[in-house]
C-alpha positions in Angstrom: -24.5 69.1 44.6 -22.9 72.0 46.2 -25.2 75.0 46.5 -24.3 78.2 44.6 -24.7 81.5 45.9 -28.5 82.7 46.2 -29.7 86.2 46.2 -30.7 87.3 49.7 -34.5 87.9 49.9 -35.7 90.2 52.4 -39.2 89.8 54.3 -42.5 91.3 52.6 -42.5 93.7 55.3 -39.6 95.7 53.9 -42.0 96.6 51.2 -42.8 99.5 53.7 -39.8 101.4 52.5 -41.5 101.9 49.2 -45.2 101.7 50.6 -44.3 104.7 52.6 -43.0 107.3 50.5 -45.7 106.4 47.9 -48.3 107.1 50.8 -46.8 110.5 51.4 -46.6 111.1 47.5 -50.3 110.4 47.0 -51.4 112.6 50.2 -49.4 115.7 48.9 -50.6 115.3 45.5 -54.1 114.9 46.9 -53.7 118.0 48.7 -52.5 119.9 45.9 -55.2 118.8 43.8 -57.6 120.1 46.4 -56.1 123.4 46.4 -55.8 123.9 42.7 -59.1 122.9 41.9 -61.1 124.4 44.6 -64.9 123.8 44.8 -64.9 121.7 41.8 -62.5 119.0 43.0 -65.4 116.7 44.0 -68.9 115.7 42.7 -70.6 113.6 40.0 -71.4 110.5 42.4 -73.5 108.5 40.1 -70.6 108.7 37.3 -68.1 108.0 39.9 -70.4 104.8 41.1 -70.4 103.7 37.6 -66.9 104.1 36.9 -66.0 102.3 40.5 -67.7 99.3 38.9 -65.8 99.7 35.8 -62.8 99.8 37.9 -63.4 96.7 40.1 -64.3 94.8 36.7 -60.9 96.1 35.1 -59.1 94.4 37.8 -59.1 91.1 36.3 -56.0 90.4 34.9 -55.2 90.1 31.1 -51.9 88.3 31.5 -49.1 88.1 34.2 -45.3 88.6 34.5 -43.4 86.5 37.1 -40.5 88.3 38.3 -38.6 86.0 41.1 -41.4 84.9 43.6 -43.4 88.2 42.4 -46.5 87.8 39.9 -47.3 91.0 38.1 -50.5 91.3 36.4 -51.5 93.4 33.6 -55.1 94.6 33.5 -57.3 97.4 31.6 -57.5 99.9 34.0 -56.4 102.8 31.6 -60.0 102.4 30.1 -62.1 103.3 33.2 -58.8 105.8 34.2 -59.6 107.4 30.7 -63.5 108.0 31.5 -62.6 108.9 34.9 -60.1 111.7 33.8 -62.5 113.1 31.2 -65.6 113.0 33.1 -65.0 113.2 37.0 -63.5 116.1 39.2 -59.9 115.4 40.0 -60.6 114.2 43.7 -63.4 112.2 42.7 -60.9 110.2 40.3 -58.2 109.8 42.9 -61.0 108.3 45.7 -62.7 106.0 43.1 -59.3 104.4 42.1 -58.0 104.4 45.8 -61.4 102.8 46.8 -61.2 100.3 44.0 -58.1 99.3 44.6 -58.8 98.6 48.4 -61.7 96.7 47.4 -60.0 94.6 44.8 -56.9 93.8 47.2 -59.4 92.8 50.2 -61.3 90.5 47.7 -57.9 88.7 46.7 -56.9 88.8 50.3 -53.8 89.7 49.8 -51.2 90.1 53.1 -51.1 93.6 54.6 -48.0 94.7 53.3 -49.2 93.8 49.8 -52.5 95.1 50.2 -51.6 98.5 51.5 -48.5 98.9 48.7 -51.1 98.2 46.1 -53.5 100.8 47.6 -50.8 103.4 48.1 -49.6 102.8 44.5 -53.3 103.5 43.2 -53.7 106.7 45.1 -50.1 107.8 44.0 -50.7 107.4 40.5 -54.4 108.3 39.9 -53.3 111.6 41.7 -50.2 112.2 39.6 -52.5 111.6 36.5 -55.3 114.0 37.7 -52.7 116.7 38.6 -51.3 116.5 34.9 -54.9 117.0 33.5 -55.2 119.7 36.1 -52.3 121.4 34.9 -52.5 120.9 31.3 -55.0 123.4 29.2 -58.7 122.4 29.7 -59.9 120.0 27.5 -62.3 121.6 24.8 -64.5 118.9 23.0 -63.1 115.7 22.1 -60.6 116.4 19.5 -57.0 115.4 19.5 -55.7 117.8 22.1 -58.3 116.1 24.4 -56.8 112.8 23.4 -53.1 113.9 24.0 -54.0 115.1 27.4 -55.6 112.0 28.3 -52.4 109.8 26.9 -50.1 111.9 29.1 -52.1 111.3 32.0 -52.7 107.8 31.6 -49.1 107.2 30.8 -47.9 109.0 33.8 -50.3 106.5 35.7 -48.5 103.6 34.1 -45.2 104.8 34.6 -45.8 105.7 38.4 -47.3 102.0 38.7 -44.3 100.1 37.0 -41.9 102.2 38.7 -43.3 101.4 42.0 -43.5 97.6 41.3 -39.9 97.8 40.4 -38.9 99.5 43.6 -40.8 97.0 45.9 -39.1 94.3 43.7 -35.7 95.8 44.2 -36.2 96.1 47.9 -37.4 92.6 48.7 -35.0 90.7 46.1 -32.2 93.0 44.9 -31.7 95.7 42.1 -31.0 93.2 39.2 -34.7 91.9 39.9 -36.0 95.7 39.7 -34.1 96.1 36.5 -35.5 92.7 35.2 -39.1 94.0 35.9 -38.4 96.8 34.0 -36.9 95.3 31.1 -40.1 92.8 31.0 -42.3 95.6 31.0 -42.5 95.8 27.3 -45.9 93.9 26.7 -47.3 95.9 29.6 -46.6 99.3 28.1 -47.8 98.2 24.7 -51.1 97.0 26.3 -51.4 100.2 28.2 -50.9 102.1 24.9 -53.5 99.9 23.3 -56.1 100.6 26.0 -55.7 104.1 25.7 -56.6 103.7 22.1 -59.4 101.4 22.7 -60.9 103.7 25.4 -61.0 106.8 23.1 -62.6 104.8 20.5 -65.4 103.7 23.1 -65.8 107.5 24.0 -66.0 108.7 20.5 -68.9 106.1 20.0 -70.4 107.0 23.2 -70.3 110.7 22.5 -71.9 109.8 19.0 -74.9 107.8 20.5 -75.6 106.0 23.5 -77.0 103.0 21.5 -73.3 102.2 20.5 -73.0 100.8 23.9 -74.9 97.7 22.8 -72.3 97.2 20.1 -69.6 97.9 22.2 -70.7 95.4 24.7 -70.9 92.7 22.0 -67.7 93.7 20.6 -66.3 93.4 24.1 -67.5 90.2 24.7 -66.4 88.5 21.5 -62.8 90.3 22.0 -63.0 88.6 25.4 -63.6 85.2 24.2 -61.0 85.7 21.4 -58.2 86.7 23.9 -59.1 83.9 26.2 -58.7 81.3 23.1 -55.6 83.6 21.9 -54.1 83.3 25.6 -54.7 79.4 25.9 -53.3 78.8 22.4 -50.2 81.1 23.0 -49.7 79.5 26.4 -50.0 76.1 24.7 -47.3 77.2 22.3 -45.2 78.6 24.7 -45.1 75.4 26.8 -44.7 73.3 23.5 -41.5 75.5 22.7 -40.6 75.2 25.9 -40.9 71.3 26.1 -39.2 71.1 22.9 -36.2 73.3 24.1 -36.2 71.4 27.4 -36.0 67.7 25.5 -33.3 69.0 23.2 -31.4 70.1 26.1 -31.9 67.1 27.5 -30.4 65.0 24.8 -27.4 67.1 24.6 -26.7 67.5 28.3 -27.2 63.7 28.6 -23.6 62.9 28.0 -21.6 65.5 29.8 -23.1 64.8 33.2 -25.5 68.1 33.4 -28.4 66.5 32.6 -30.3 66.9 36.3 -29.2 70.7 36.2 -30.7 71.5 32.8 -33.8 69.3 33.4 -34.7 71.0 37.1 -34.0 74.5 36.1 -36.1 74.3 33.0 -39.1 72.5 34.4 -39.1 74.9 37.2 -39.5 77.8 34.7 -42.0 75.9 32.4 -44.2 75.1 35.3 -43.6 78.6 37.2 -43.0 76.7 40.1 -41.4 77.7 43.3 -39.1 74.4 43.5 -38.8 71.3 40.9 -37.4 68.0 42.3 -36.0 65.0 40.8 -36.1 61.9 43.2 -34.4 58.5 42.0 -34.2 55.6 44.6 -30.7 54.0 45.0 -30.1 51.2 42.1 -27.3 48.9 42.0 -24.2 51.1 41.9 -26.4 54.3 41.6 -26.8 55.9 44.9 -30.2 57.9 45.8 -30.4 61.2 44.0 -32.7 63.9 45.5 -32.2 67.5 44.1 -34.1 70.4 43.9 -34.2 73.6 41.8 -35.6 76.6 43.8 -36.3 80.0 42.6 -33.7 82.6 43.5 -31.2 79.8 44.1 -28.0 79.1 41.8 -27.3 75.5 41.6 -29.2 72.5 43.0 -30.2 71.8 46.8 -30.3 68.3 48.2 -33.5 69.0 50.0 -37.3 68.9 49.1 -40.3 70.6 50.2 -42.4 67.7 48.7 -44.4 65.8 51.2 -43.0 62.0 51.6 -46.5 61.0 51.5 -47.3 62.5 48.1 -43.9 61.0 46.7 -44.4 57.3 48.1 -48.3 57.4 46.7 -47.1 58.4 43.2 -44.4 55.7 43.2 -46.4 53.0 44.8 -49.8 53.7 42.6 -47.7 54.6 39.5 -49.8 57.7 39.1 -49.7 61.4 39.2 -50.6 62.9 42.5 -51.9 66.4 42.8 -52.7 68.3 45.6 -54.0 72.1 46.2 -56.5 74.9 45.6 -57.3 74.3 42.0 -56.5 70.7 41.8 -58.3 69.2 44.8 -56.3 65.9 46.0 -56.8 63.5 48.7 -57.3 64.8 52.0 -54.6 63.2 53.8 -52.3 64.6 51.4 -53.6 67.6 51.4 -53.4 67.5 55.3 -49.4 66.7 54.6 -49.1 69.8 52.8 -50.6 71.8 55.3 -48.4 70.2 58.0 -45.2 70.8 55.4 -46.4 74.6 54.9 -46.9 74.1 51.2 -49.6 75.5 49.1 -49.6 72.9 46.5 -47.7 70.0 44.6 -47.7 67.9 41.6 -45.7 64.6 41.9 -45.5 62.6 38.8 -43.7 59.0 38.7 -40.8 58.4 36.0 -41.4 55.4 34.3 -38.8 53.0 32.3 -41.2 50.6 30.7 -43.6 49.3 33.7 -41.2 50.0 36.4 -41.2 53.2 38.3 -37.7 54.7 38.6 -38.2 57.8 40.8 -40.3 61.0 40.5 -40.5 64.6 39.2 -42.2 67.0 41.6 -42.9 70.8 41.6 -44.2 72.7 44.4 -46.0 76.0 44.5 -47.0 78.1 41.7 -45.2 81.5 42.1 -47.4 84.6 42.8 -50.2 84.9 45.4 -52.7 84.4 42.8 -51.1 81.7 40.9 -52.2 78.1 41.2 -51.4 74.9 39.5 -54.6 73.7 37.5 -55.6 70.4 35.7 -53.7 71.8 32.7 -50.7 71.6 34.3 -50.7 67.9 35.2 -50.4 66.6 31.6 -47.7 69.4 30.8 -45.6 67.7 33.9 -46.3 64.1 32.9 -45.1 65.0 29.1 -41.9 66.2 30.6 -41.5 63.2 33.0 -41.7 61.1 30.1 -38.9 62.5 28.4 -37.0 63.0 31.4 -37.3 59.3 32.1 -35.9 58.3 28.9 -33.2 60.8 29.1 -32.4 59.4 32.5 -32.2 55.8 31.6 -30.2 56.8 28.4 -28.3 58.7 30.7 -27.5 55.7 33.0 -27.0 53.5 30.2 -24.1 55.5 29.0 -22.6 55.6 32.3 -23.2 51.9 32.5 -21.5 51.1 29.1 -18.7 53.8 30.1 -18.3 51.6 33.2 -18.4 48.4 31.6 -15.9 49.5 29.1 -13.6 50.1 31.8 -14.5 47.2 34.1 -14.7 43.5 34.5 -18.2 42.0 34.4 -17.4 39.5 36.7 -15.4 41.0 39.5 -16.2 44.6 38.8 -12.3 45.4 39.0 -10.9 47.4 36.4 -9.9 46.0 33.0 -7.0 46.5 30.9 -7.8 49.5 29.5 -8.7 51.3 32.5 -5.2 49.6 34.2 -3.4 51.2 31.4 -4.9 54.4 31.5 -4.4 54.6 35.1 -0.6 53.5 34.5 -0.2 56.2 31.7 -0.9 58.8 34.5 1.3 57.0 37.1 4.4 56.8 34.7 4.0 60.4 33.4 4.7 61.7 37.0 8.5 61.0 38.1 8.9 61.0 42.0 12.3 60.7 43.2 12.9 57.7 45.1 10.0 55.8 44.4 9.1 53.3 41.5 5.6 52.4 40.0 5.3 48.7 40.8 3.2 46.5 38.6 2.4 42.9 40.2 0.6 40.3 37.8 -1.2 37.4 39.4 -1.7 34.4 37.6 -4.5 32.0 39.1 -3.0 28.5 38.7 -4.7 25.4 37.7 -8.2 27.5 37.0 -8.4 25.5 33.8 -8.5 22.5 35.8 -10.8 23.7 38.0 -13.3 24.8 35.4 -13.1 21.5 33.5 -13.5 19.4 36.8 -16.2 21.2 38.6 -17.4 23.7 36.4 -17.0 27.0 35.1 -19.4 28.8 37.9 -16.8 27.2 40.5 -14.1 28.7 38.5 -16.2 32.1 38.4 -16.3 31.8 42.4 -12.5 31.3 42.4 -12.1 34.5 40.4 -14.2 36.4 42.4 -12.7 35.2 45.8 -9.1 36.2 44.1 -10.7 39.8 43.4 -12.2 40.2 46.9 -9.0 39.1 48.5 -6.7 41.1 46.4 -8.9 44.1 47.0 -9.2 43.7 50.7 -5.4 43.0 51.2 -4.0 45.5 48.7 -3.1 49.0 50.2 -5.6 51.6 49.7 -3.5 53.5 46.9 -3.2 50.5 44.9 -5.3 50.0 41.8 -6.4 46.3 41.6 -7.5 45.1 38.2 -8.1 42.1 36.1 -6.4 42.0 32.7 -7.2 38.4 31.6 -9.2 35.4 32.1 -6.9 34.2 35.2 -4.8 37.5 35.3 -5.0 40.1 38.0 -2.8 42.9 38.5 -1.7 45.4 41.2 -0.3 48.7 40.5 1.1 51.4 42.8 3.8 53.7 43.5 6.3 52.3 46.0 9.6 53.1 47.7 11.8 50.6 46.2 12.0 47.1 44.0 12.3 45.1 47.4 9.1 46.8 48.8 7.2 45.6 45.7 8.4 42.2 45.9 7.7 41.9 49.8 4.2 43.3 49.1 3.9 40.6 46.1 4.4 38.0 48.6 2.3 39.1 51.1 -1.0 39.3 48.7 0.2 36.1 47.3 -0.2 34.4 50.9 -3.4 36.2 51.4 -4.8 34.6 48.3 -3.4 31.3 48.9 -5.7 30.4 51.9 -8.2 27.8 51.5 -11.5 28.7 49.5 -14.8 27.2 50.8 -17.9 27.5 48.5 -20.8 25.7 50.1 -19.6 22.2 50.3 -16.4 22.6 47.8 -13.1 23.2 49.4 -10.3 24.2 46.8 -6.8 25.2 47.5 -5.7 27.9 44.6 -2.6 29.2 44.3 -0.8 32.3 42.1 2.2 33.0 40.5 3.5 36.6 40.6 5.4 38.2 38.0 6.7 41.9 39.1 8.0 44.7 36.8 8.6 48.3 37.7 8.9 51.9 36.6 11.4 53.3 35.3 13.7 50.1 35.7 11.7 48.0 33.5 9.6 50.4 31.0 8.5 53.5 30.5 5.0 52.9 29.5 2.2 50.7 30.3 2.4 48.3 27.4 5.8 47.5 28.0 5.6 47.2 31.9 3.0 44.9 31.6 4.4 42.8 28.5 7.4 42.3 31.0 5.4 41.4 34.0 3.5 39.0 31.8 7.2 37.5 30.9 7.9 37.3 34.7 4.8 35.2 35.4 6.0 32.6 32.9 9.2 32.4 34.5 7.6 32.6 38.2 5.8 29.1 37.5 8.9 27.2 37.9 10.1 29.5 40.4 10.4 28.1 44.0 8.4 30.8 45.5 6.2 31.6 42.9 7.3 35.1 42.2 9.6 36.6 39.8 11.2 39.8 39.1 11.5 40.7 35.5 15.0 40.5 34.0 16.5 41.3 30.5 17.1 37.6 30.0 13.4 36.6 30.1 12.9 39.3 27.2 15.6 38.1 25.0 14.3 34.5 25.0 10.6 35.6 24.5 11.8 38.0 21.6 14.2 35.5 20.1 11.0 33.1 19.8 9.0 35.9 18.3 11.4 36.3 15.6 11.7 32.7 14.6 7.9 32.7 13.6 8.6 33.6 10.0 11.7 31.5 9.8 10.1 28.5 11.0 7.4 28.6 8.2 10.3 28.9 5.6 12.2 26.1 7.2 9.2 24.0 6.7 8.8 25.2 3.2 12.4 24.3 2.6 12.7 21.1 4.7 15.3 22.6 7.0 13.7 21.1 10.1 15.4 17.5 10.4 14.3 14.4 12.4 16.9 12.7 14.7 16.4 9.2 16.4 17.1 8.4 19.9 17.7 4.7 20.3 15.4 2.8 23.1 17.1 -0.2 24.3 15.8 -3.2 26.8 17.8 -3.0 29.8 18.2 -6.6 30.7 19.6 -7.7 27.5 20.3 -4.3 25.9 18.5 -5.1 22.8 17.5 -2.0 20.5 13.8 -2.2 20.3 12.8 1.4 18.6 13.7 4.9 18.5 12.1 8.3 19.7 11.8 10.7 16.8 12.9 14.1 17.8 12.3 17.7 15.7 15.9 19.3 15.3 16.3 22.9 13.5 19.6 24.4 12.6 18.8 28.0 12.0 21.0 29.7 9.4 21.9 32.7 11.7 21.2 31.6 15.3 22.4 28.0 14.9 20.5 25.3 16.7 17.2 26.3 18.0 16.3 24.5 21.4 13.1 22.2 20.5 11.0 23.8 23.2 11.5 27.2 21.6 10.5 26.5 18.3 7.6 24.1 19.1 6.4 26.8 21.3 6.4 29.2 18.2 4.8 26.6 15.9 2.2 26.3 18.7 1.2 30.0 19.0 1.5 30.6 15.2 -0.6 27.9 13.8 2.1 25.7 12.4 2.1 22.6 14.8 0.0 20.8 12.6 2.6 21.0 9.9 5.5 20.2 12.1 3.7 17.0 13.6 2.7 16.0 10.2 6.3 16.4 9.0 8.0 14.6 12.1 5.1 11.7 11.5 5.9 11.1 7.8 9.6 11.0 8.4 9.0 8.5 11.2 6.8 6.1 9.2 9.0 6.5 6.4 12.2 5.4 8.3 9.9 2.4 10.1 9.3 1.4 6.6 12.6 1.2 5.0 14.5 -0.3 8.1 16.0 -3.4 7.4 19.2 -3.7 9.5 19.0 -6.7 12.0 16.0 -8.2 10.2 13.5 -6.5 12.8 11.1 -3.4 12.1 11.9 -0.4 13.5 9.4 1.1 16.3 9.1 4.6 16.4 8.0 7.1 18.9 6.5 10.6 18.2 5.7 13.3 20.6 2.3 14.8 20.1 1.1 17.9 22.4 -2.0 18.1 23.9 -3.5 20.5 21.3 -2.9 18.2 18.5 -4.6 15.2 20.4 -7.8 17.4 20.7 -8.0 17.7 16.9 -10.6 15.5 15.9 -9.3 15.0 12.5 -5.6 13.9 14.1 -6.6 10.2 14.5 -8.1 10.1 10.9 -4.8 11.6 9.7 -2.6 9.0 11.7 -4.8 6.3 10.0 -4.1 7.6 6.5 -0.4 8.1 7.2 0.1 4.7 8.5 -1.9 3.2 5.4 -0.1 5.2 3.0 3.5 4.3 4.1 2.4 0.6 5.0 3.5 0.6 8.4 1.9 -1.8 11.1 0.0 0.6 13.9 1.6 -1.2 16.6 5.0 0.0 15.4 4.1 3.6 16.1 3.9 4.9 19.7 2.6 8.5 20.3 3.8 10.3 23.4 2.1 12.6 25.1 3.3 14.7 28.1 1.8 13.9 31.6 0.3 17.6 31.8 -1.6 16.6 28.6 -3.4 14.0 29.6 -3.4 13.3 33.5 -4.9 17.0 34.2 -7.9 15.5 36.2 -10.2 15.6 33.5 -11.7 13.3 30.8 -10.8 15.6 28.1 -8.1 13.5 26.5 -9.9 10.4 27.0 -12.0 10.3 23.5 -8.8 11.3 21.3 -6.9 8.3 23.0 -9.5 5.7 22.6 -9.9 6.6 19.2 -6.1 6.1 18.6 -5.9 2.9 20.5 -8.9 1.6 18.2 -6.5 2.3 15.2 -3.9 0.2 17.0 -1.2 2.7 17.8 0.4 2.5 21.1 0.0 5.3 23.6 2.6 6.6 26.0 2.7 9.2 29.0 6.0 11.3 28.7 7.9 13.1 31.4 5.9 11.1 34.0 6.3 12.4 37.6 6.5 16.2 36.6 3.1 16.9 37.2 0.7 16.4 40.0 -1.5 13.7 39.0 -2.3 10.4 40.9 -0.8 7.0 39.7 -4.1 5.4 39.9 -5.4 7.8 37.1 -3.4 5.9 34.9 -5.7 3.0 35.3 -8.5 5.2 33.7 -6.3 6.1 30.4 -6.0 3.8 27.4 -2.3 4.1 27.4 0.4 1.4 27.0 3.5 2.9 28.3 4.8 5.3 30.8 8.2 7.2 30.6 9.9 8.0 33.7 11.1 11.7 33.5 14.9 12.1 33.2 15.2 14.1 36.4 14.1 11.6 38.8 16.2 8.8 36.6 19.5 10.8 36.8 19.1 11.4 40.6 18.6 7.9 41.4 22.3 6.9 42.1 22.5 10.1 44.8 19.1 10.7 46.1 17.0 7.9 47.7 13.8 10.0 47.3 14.2 9.8 43.5 15.1 6.2 43.8 11.8 5.8 45.8 9.7 7.7 43.2 10.9 5.5 40.2 10.4 2.2 42.1 7.2 3.3 42.8 6.2 4.5 39.2 8.0 1.2 37.9 6.1 -1.2 40.3 2.5 0.2 40.0 2.8 0.9 36.5 3.7 -3.0 35.9 0.9 -3.9 38.2 -1.4 -2.0 35.7 0.2 -3.8 32.8 2.2 -1.0 31.5 5.5 -0.8 29.5 7.9 1.5 31.6 10.6 3.5 29.9 13.2 5.2 31.8 14.6 8.6 30.4 17.8 10.1 30.8 19.9 6.8 31.5 23.3 7.9 31.4 25.5 5.8 34.1 26.2 2.0 34.4 25.1 2.6 38.1 21.6 4.0 37.0 21.4 1.3 34.5 22.1 -1.3 37.5 19.6 0.2 39.5 17.0 0.2 36.9 17.5 -3.3 36.2 17.3 -4.6 40.3 13.8 -2.7 40.3 12.4 -4.5 37.1 12.3 -1.3 34.7 12.0 -2.6 31.1 13.2 0.0 28.6 15.9 2.6 28.7 17.1 5.7 26.6 19.9 7.8 27.1 23.5 8.9 26.7 24.9 5.7 28.1 23.5 4.2 24.7 23.5 7.0 22.3 22.4 10.7 21.6 19.7 11.6 19.4 21.2 10.8 15.7 20.4 11.6 11.9 19.1 8.4 10.3 22.1 7.6 8.3 24.2 7.8 11.6 21.8 5.7 13.5 22.1 2.7 10.8 26.2 3.5 11.4 25.7 3.5 15.0 23.6 0.5 15.2 26.1 -1.4 13.3 29.2 -0.4 15.2 27.3 -0.7 18.7 26.0 -4.2 18.2 27.5 -7.5 18.2 26.4 -11.0 17.3 24.6 -13.2 19.9 23.4 -16.6 19.3 19.7 -16.9 20.4 18.7 -20.1 22.1 16.5 -20.6 19.0 19.6 -20.5 16.9 18.9 -17.2 15.4 21.5 -14.6 15.2 20.5 -11.7 17.6 22.5 -8.5 17.8 23.1 -7.1 21.2 24.3 -3.3 22.0 27.3 -2.3 23.9 27.3 0.5 26.2 28.4 3.9 25.2 31.4 4.7 27.0 
């Protein structure tokens, strides 16, 4: 924390600038007394000795005022001065008070500058008071006139003392410190006036009878005890009020980051210490804290006068360590104090439960006569207890604030923090620059979680975060805004530069990841959106980057820049949600049927049931669009049930050709994971009276061949019912053919992209041949999708494929047209058994 400007403190030797003039003034006043008083200027030595004893006794301070580093004592010297001025000659008064001050300063062992200042001050003040008594009319008797003369003389003594002290403080410190002394002198002036009144009462009593001395001594002792109790009570009350104000300030400042400033300044003031220090060791992401509030310094310093040994012992032993003149302490700690040039120290550990989280330290009670006592230790311990709670709460708030804006796993900024940063970035328009938002989606993270566990998945995410942090430019903000989504945003010179950086970062992430014995190849896809081309606010930029990510999953290089066409399809899907619900309610979604034909003899063996939706405003809606809408709006179950009911109803009612109609229905992986779905299928089969083997449920390859056993329980329950199961669009994923043996499926459907390329691409021909051969070895039926030419048909026949479907035979048809198609495209053929079998002709 930076240091503030501090007041310039001069050496105590500069006190001679005040001591010298005071001494000269005292000499001049004393000489004047000698001249004016003549022969009666000295004498009464027995009374002088008695009053000297009273002066020495009265030098015991009643209370102190601390100004900067100076301790100003207030005594009852006015009472013996009152006696002296009334009964002693003028020069004797000056001699008694000068000698008394010298003896008192020597007893306190003050440094010479302070000693001679106090002696000169006593001589100057007493000589002026004596001169005033001499200048005023003679005191006759002990009436009000005498009281007024004595009051004026004593008041002059008090004012000279106050002025001298204020002057020396101003010289050593600054003028403001001197005025601070003057402003703080109110209690002292009141005490002086009270002392004068008490002295006059005592003199009245003694003039009445000397026996009153006994009563006065008893009364003085009682008052001394009473004052001592009151002083202790007053200090406790003031300390309690100060501690209350401190805790109140800590609770208020704990939220705005100024807790330490408020704490240390008030602790130093309460303990009247030269310095107050807070030490907190490094903890987690919090660095070590060492801050000190020192008298005369504005702000906090990053230094400490506390010996390291005292701090270590307090924190290791979990107890308060105190060392000094009045509190004792261990010998080695006291030796460390002397080595550090420190008078005394108190170090109290800060606790959080049983753990020590730091220390609170005070060094050197202010003033030459001030010392820490045993009573100061519980005060500091009480403050430390409140401070520890406040610091822990402050760190907790800071931790909560950090957690609110950062991801717990990777410690990267989260979506809220990224959004705030983007808000500021797009608010500043820099000519010729763009704000790039690059969204990285970790591919196949779900498969990693399900195959080797979430711990491995977390390691992958952490490694991706580390690589992005290390590879991204220093000006970039790297954040995690989703379970498997990371974002990098920064200001760049162009869109091309953003795409180039996205490619570089993607390559850095694609390197092999090694976790102990586990080696993973993890890839990402990247969607890029830029400001101002693709949006002017964070929400729009992130949403459009997400749309680009979806498209990037099918892009050759895994990187996609946002384009308006991506948003139009997404918006179109979003607008279909409410319309789809109404369409299902009003039976506007229809089922079409695409025939499945044996390739050897072109016999009609069943149909695939496909949902079709003719929107009143948008026309025909692509199946992948409204199926995606149904999946994301909770309507997939209704859509699947509607298709199943229609398919089973047609299978039940089919009567053409004398053969039952086998139907196939597409089922999503989400539906397959529904525990009630097998029960629903069984109930529907029973409701429509259809044999289970006539129903085939087709599940896309990505839903069942994902390297996990997640789909197996549902497939087995369906197989136990007797339903046939097929893997749809086989070949488009990354699954192993051997994995088919572990699944309870009956059929494999080769994706149309391979079938349609067989006639022109040897690689596609080889892939289809391998799928057919291995599937047959596993005892699985093979269906080729997308048969559209006689050449493709012949090739499929040559490699032994059994069943096909495609435009060569028929497009998907409504049920009414399916019956007409079957009647028109089939011809009678006599079977060897004598039965009339209908064979299909190819559709031109």
